[in-house]
N, C-alpha and C positions, 0 to 999 in steps of 0.2 A: 504494500500500500504506500510505502514511502512516507516521507515527512508530511504531516498534515497540520493545519493551523489548530491551535488550542481552542479556537472558537467554532470549529466545525460542529454542526448540530448532529443530534442523534440520527435524524432522517437522512441527512447528507452523508454521514458516516456509513450507514447501512447501504445506501445506494452506491456509494463509492466501492465498498467492499464487494458488493454483488457484481458490479461491473468487472472488478479485478478478478474475481473467481471465475466468472463467465469467460473472460479472456484467456485465463489459464486452461480452461476446459475447451477452448475454441468454440464457444457458443456465441453466435452472432445475432440471434433473434432478439431484438431490442424489446419487443413486447413480452417475451418470456422472461427476460432479465428483470423487467419492471414488475411483472407478476410475482416473481420470487421475492423481490425486495418488499413489495406491498404486503405479501403474506407474512413475511418475517416481522415487519413493523406492526401489523395487526395483532399477531400473536404476542409480540413483546408488550405492546400496550395493554392487552388483555391480562397478561400475567402481572404487569405492574399495578394495574387497577385492583386486581384480586389480592395482591400482597400488601397494599397500603395499610389495611387494618392490622395485619400481622406485624408490620414494621412499627406501627404506633404502639401496639401492646408491648412488643419487645423493647422499644425505645423508652418506654415508661419505667422499665426495670433495669435495663442494661445500657452501657455506653456502646453504641454501634459504630462500626467503621467498615470501609471497603478497601480491600487490597486487590489490585487487578493488574495483570499484564495487559496494558491497553496502549493507546496510540498517542497519548499526550492531551487528549480532549475529554477525559473522563469527567472532570468538573462540569464542563458544559453539557455533556450528555445527561448527567445526574440532574442538573437544573432543568433541562428540556423535558425530562420525564417526571418531574415533580417529586423526586425522591431525595434530593440533596439535603433538605432540612431534616431528614430522618437520621442522618449520619454525622457524628462528631468529626470524623476524618475520612478523607477520600485520598488514597495513595495510588497514583497512576505510575506504572513502571517507567514509562518514557520520561516523565517529569522527575521521578525519583532518581533515575540514573542506574537502576538495577531492577531485576525482575525475579519473580518467584522461580525457584525456591530459595533464592538468596535470602539469608536471614535478615539482612538490613532492611528489606522492604517491609517485612513484618514488624521489625523493631521500630521503624518510623511510625507506623500506625499505633503500636502499643505505647510508645513514648508520648505521642500527641493525645492519646486517650487517657494517659496516666494510669495504665493497667500493666501489671507484671505478667509476663508470659504464662506462668502457672495458673494465674487467675482468669486467663482468657480462654475463649473457645473460638476456633476457626471453623467455618463451614465452607467447603469447597468441593469442586467437581473433578479435580485432577489428582490422581494419586502421586504422580511424579512432581508436580509443582506445588499443589496446595497441601496435601497431607504430609509430604516429605518436609516441606518448609516449616509447617507448624510443629511437626514432631521434633524437628531439629532444635527448636527453641523450648521444648517442653510444654507447648500449648496443647490443650485438649483439642481434638479435631474430629469433625463430623463429616463423613463423606456423602455428598449428594450425588447419587448415581441413578442411571436409568435401570429399570427392571429388565431382566433378572440380575441379581447381584453377581459379581465376578466369582468364578469357581474358587479362587484362593481366599475369598472373604476380605475383610478389612485389612489394612496394612499393619495394624497393631492389635493384639488381643484385647478384647473389651471395647474396641471402638464402635461407635454407632454408624450405621449406614441408613440413609433416608432416601426416599424416592421423590420427595417434593419439599420445597422450602417450608410449607405449612407443617410438615412433620417435626421441624426443629422445635417448635413451641412446646410440645409435650416433653421433649428431652430437657428443656431448660427451665420450664416453669414449675 
């Protein structure tokens, strides 16, 4: 995707990524490319609307943050999707200068939230980036996975695996 402005909107980011992926796959049908982007945007907005109440409940009890391997415009995307106010910190790998699983990206979020790693819980969908990074700092980690679970189970004995962000509430509250 290359360097992008930190002000690039959520919609423009999705459309740009869709065009880039289509080019890599040698897809040239502009209407099909637009339909893929539209579908992704519709689904994303639906999930965001559905999870607003969950984020409000969790935010009333916990300090929330986002740590993401992103493109440099995560703050803008969070504002565009009306979730920025739910998070005390948003750490974007491009802006931070390091990406998951590098412990420094997690430490930046923890430091800004004023939370020690052992007292924090990280929810992520990548064993290699999210779970390994959180585990390396001694953070509790919850693996958000698609069903069915991987044959090897979670990366650490006793780790939780969830299939939807809504499942995290029962583990934390």
